Backbone as a ProteinNet text record, in pm:
[ID]
protein_1_A
[PRIMARY]
MSLNVKGLTNFRKRHTVFTWCRKKNAYIVFLQETHSKEETEVQWRNEWGVDVILSHGNFKSRGVAILLKKGIDCTIHFEIIDCNGVRMF
[TERTIARY]
-13351.7	-13279.8	-13148.4	-13048.2	-12922.4	-12859.9	-12793.8	-12725.6	-12600.6	-12493.6	-12381.1	-12388.5	-12414.2	-12441.8	-12335.5	-12208.9	-12101.1	-12120.2	-12187.3	-12191.5	-12330	-12395.8	-12531.1	-12524.1	-12418.8	-12406.4	-12465.3	-12457.9	-12513.7	-12665.2	-12751.3	-12899.1	-12961.4	-12929.7	-12975.9	-12960.4	-12839.7	-12818.5	-12900.9	-12895.4	-12989.1	-13135	-13188.9	-13323.6	-13350.1	-13253.5	-13267.8	-13280.1	-13182.1	-13170.9	-13311.6	-13349.7	-13463.1	-13587.2	-13606.5	-13709.2	-13707.6	-13593.2	-13583.3	-13620.9	-13567.9	-13594.9	-13761.7	-13809.9	-13961.1	-14039.4	-13993.7	-14047.7	-14039.8	-13913.1	-13891.3	-13997	-14045.8	-14148.3	-14080.1	-13948.4	-13889.2	-13929.1	-13947.6	-13991	-13876.5	-13753.8	-13628.8	-13513.7	-13449.3	-13338.2	-13219.9	-13113.7	-12974	-12895.1	-12823.5	-12739.2	-12599.1	-12508.9	-12362	-12292.1	-12187.6	-12096.4	-12195	-12274.9	-12344.2	-12272.5	-12175.9	-12094.3	-12174.8	-12262.6	-12338.4	-12273.8	-12337	-12288.8	-12387.7	-12359.6	-12440.1	-12536.7	-12467.7	-12552	-12638	-12648.2	-12752.5	-12850.6	-12848.6	-12956.5	-13092.9	-13136.5	-13264.2	-13303.4	-13231.1	-13259.5	-13274	-13194.8	-13214	-13338.5	-13376.9	-13513.7	-13626.7	-13616.6	-13723.7	-13731.8	-13631.8	-13634	-13678.6	-13657.1	-13688.5	-13843.8	-13881.8	-14031.1	-14066.9	-13983.4	-14012.2	-13864.9	-13876.5	-13746	-13625	-13512.1	-13387.2	-13295.6	-13218.2	-13126.5	-12986.5	-12916.7	-12777.3	-12660.7	-12555.7	-12428.8	-12321.9	-12266.5	-12190.9	-12055.4	-11996	-11858.6	-11747	-11641.1	-11523.3	-11444.2	-11307.4	-11230.4	-11209.1	-11205.6	-11177.1	-11313.7	-11418.9	-11551.9	-11634.6	-11725.5	-11798.5	-11944.1	-11984.9	-12123.7	-12223.9	-12333.3	-12443.5	-12563.5	-12683.5	-12804.7	-12915.8	-13017.3	-13132.1	-13253.7	-13319.3	-13439.2	-13550.1	-13644.2	-13782.9	-13900.7	-13984.3	-14090.8	-14196.6	-14271.6	-14380.2	-14473.4	-14524.1	-14635	-14576	-14445.5	-14386.4	-14388	-14418.2	-14440.4	-14305.7	-14207.1	-14069.4	-14054.6	-14001.7	-13956.7	-13817.5	-13735	-13594	-13597.5	-13569.5	-13577.2	-13441.8	-13321.3	-13211.5	-13100.6	-13008.2	-12896.8	-12759	-12669	-12533	-12426.5	-12355.4	-12240.7	-12117.8	-12034.7	-11892.3	-11790.5	-11687.6	-11575.7	-11527.4	-11559.4	-11532.8	-11622.9	-11744.7	-11864.4	-11953.8	-11948.3	-12035.3	-12162.5	-12277.3	-12409.3	-12451.3	-12507.2	-12579.1	-12709.2	-12823	-12950.5	-13005.9
-1460.1	-1437.9	-1373	-1392.8	-1326.3	-1314.6	-1187.6	-1153.1	-1063.8	-1096.6	-1002.4	-902.5	-784.3	-684	-611.8	-610.1	-546.2	-406.5	-342.8	-196.2	-152.7	-64.5	0.3	148	208.1	343	412.7	344.6	388.3	375.5	481.5	493.1	375.4	371.3	275.5	126	107.2	-45.1	-70	41.4	-1.4	-10.7	63.9	57.9	-60.8	-103.2	-246.2	-361.8	-356.5	-465.1	-450.1	-347.8	-311.9	-383.2	-347	-390.8	-540.2	-584.5	-744.9	-808.6	-755.9	-812.9	-807.6	-714.3	-703.3	-803.1	-825.4	-940.8	-1055.7	-1089.9	-1220.8	-1260.5	-1156.8	-1162.6	-1216.3	-1196.8	-1258	-1157.5	-1228.5	-1170.4	-1082	-1143.4	-1077.7	-1101	-990.2	-1009.3	-953.8	-1021.4	-996.2	-963.6	-835.1	-789.9	-760.9	-821.4	-806.6	-703.8	-634.2	-547.7	-432.6	-368.5	-262.7	-126.7	-106.8	30.9	133.1	121.6	219.3	303.7	429.1	514.6	573.7	633.4	691	807.3	882.3	1003.7	952.9	815.6	785.3	687.1	671.9	572.4	617.6	751.7	788.7	770	806.8	793.8	632.9	560.6	412.5	344.1	409.3	356	412.7	537.3	596.9	514.5	483	394.4	256.5	196.2	66.1	75	170.4	189	128.1	49	-9.7	-3	-65.1	-59.9	-137.9	-50.7	-117.5	-106.2	-208.4	-224.1	-227.4	-115.6	-101.5	-114.9	-185.5	-163.1	-141.7	-24.2	43.8	-27	-81.4	-142.8	-42	-82.7	16	-10.5	50.4	42.4	-125.1	-206.3	-345.3	-421.4	-371.8	-444.6	-332.1	-371.4	-279.9	-277.4	-330.6	-302.3	-425.7	-427.8	-515.5	-431.5	-496.3	-449.1	-563.7	-540.5	-630.8	-540.5	-594	-540.3	-623	-551.3	-617.1	-592.5	-696.9	-688.5	-595.6	-529	-444.6	-539.2	-518.4	-592.8	-720.7	-741.1	-837.2	-783.8	-897.6	-874	-914.1	-808.9	-812.4	-702.1	-733.3	-634.4	-660.1	-551.1	-562.5	-514	-604	-575.7	-513.4	-533.5	-456.1	-468.8	-407.2	-393	-385.2	-463.7	-444.9	-412.9	-294.4	-273	-287	-369	-377.8	-272.7	-264.8	-157.7	-163.7	-282.1	-269.2	-234.5	-188.2	-142.4	-259.2	-364.6	-476.1	-467	-487.2	-469.9	-615.9	-638.6	-768.5	-741.7	-811.1	-781.7	-903.1
7045.2	6936.4	6969.5	6895.8	6938.3	6795.3	6780.1	6661.6	6690.7	6622.5	6610.6	6510.5	6545.9	6442.8	6380.3	6438.7	6404.8	6389.9	6473.6	6466	6427.9	6484.3	6449.8	6472.4	6439.7	6454.6	6337.3	6232.7	6102.1	6093.6	6088.6	6089.9	6012.6	5870.6	5774.5	5831	5869	5906.5	6042.6	6153.5	6258.7	6235.9	6134.8	6092	6024	5944.4	5880.4	5987.3	6086.3	6184.2	6267.9	6302.7	6400.5	6315.8	6201.1	6109.6	6102.8	6088.8	6077.4	6196.9	6306.3	6430.4	6456.9	6422.2	6437.1	6355.1	6227.5	6140.5	6196.1	6263.5	6325	6428.5	6485.5	6608.7	6730.8	6761.4	6876.1	7010	7111.8	7238.3	7284.6	7299.2	7338.1	7226.2	7207	7102.4	7163.4	7158.3	7214.8	7098.7	7105.9	7013.3	7054.7	6985.8	7021.3	6941.5	6972.6	6903.8	6845.6	6934.1	6892.3	6862.3	6929.6	6921.5	6974.1	7060	7112.4	7211.8	7226.2	7315.3	7393.9	7511.6	7609.1	7540.1	7447	7385.7	7294.9	7253.3	7148.8	7219.5	7346.1	7402.3	7387.5	7402.2	7376.4	7244.5	7145.1	7001.4	6958.7	7004	6990.7	7046.8	7164.2	7236.1	7144.3	7102.6	7010.8	6878.8	6833.1	6702.4	6711.5	6813.9	6848.4	6898.8	6962.4	7004	7132	7187.3	7313.3	7393	7489.6	7581.4	7518.3	7537.2	7490.8	7610.8	7643	7758.2	7700.1	7732.9	7658.8	7756.1	7716.9	7790	7686.8	7690.2	7581.8	7572.7	7684.5	7686	7709.2	7656.1	7664.7	7532.4	7538.8	7427.9	7371.2	7471	7435.9	7393.5	7424.4	7410.9	7333	7243	7170.7	7208.6	7308.7	7362.3	7324.3	7405.5	7373	7392.6	7349.2	7362.3	7372.3	7465.8	7476.8	7428.8	7322.6	7272.8	7311.5	7380.3	7428	7325.7	7299.7	7214.3	7292.7	7203.4	7268.8	7327	7458.4	7516.2	7608	7600.6	7681.4	7832.7	7916	8049.5	8099.2	8135.6	8177.9	8273.4	8411.6	8495.8	8541.1	8548.7	8584.6	8731.8	8809.9	8955.7	9011.2	8936.1	8993	8870.2	8883.1	8777.8	8851.6	8810.1	8858.6	8742.7	8770.4	8678.6	8726.4	8674.3	8736.4	8683.8	8737.7	8709.7	8575.1	8488.1	8347.3	8265.3	8309.3	8219.9	8190.1	8242.7	8212.8	8306.4	8247.5	8320.6	8332.4	8447.4	8470.9	8533.3	8494.6	8539.3	8616.5
[MASK]
+++++++++++++++++++++++++++++++++++++++++++++++++++++++++++++++++++++++++++++++++++++++++

């Protein structure tokens, strides 16, 4: 599933989006325009309850996230981050 969330810095909005995603029962959720920051990574992981992969982007881009459903058998073997802050797995 893929969603443009137009910012998840607000706790209520993030909680609503995370709850909606859980109800949809998707194994992997791709979120665009998360507006995430390094300082909030641990908090977002705790709120989702399972693994969250984040790329915060820069002033021109607003960040993306990948949410994994609990129990999914997924292993990330390597990660590449380019000089513009884009992560590739």
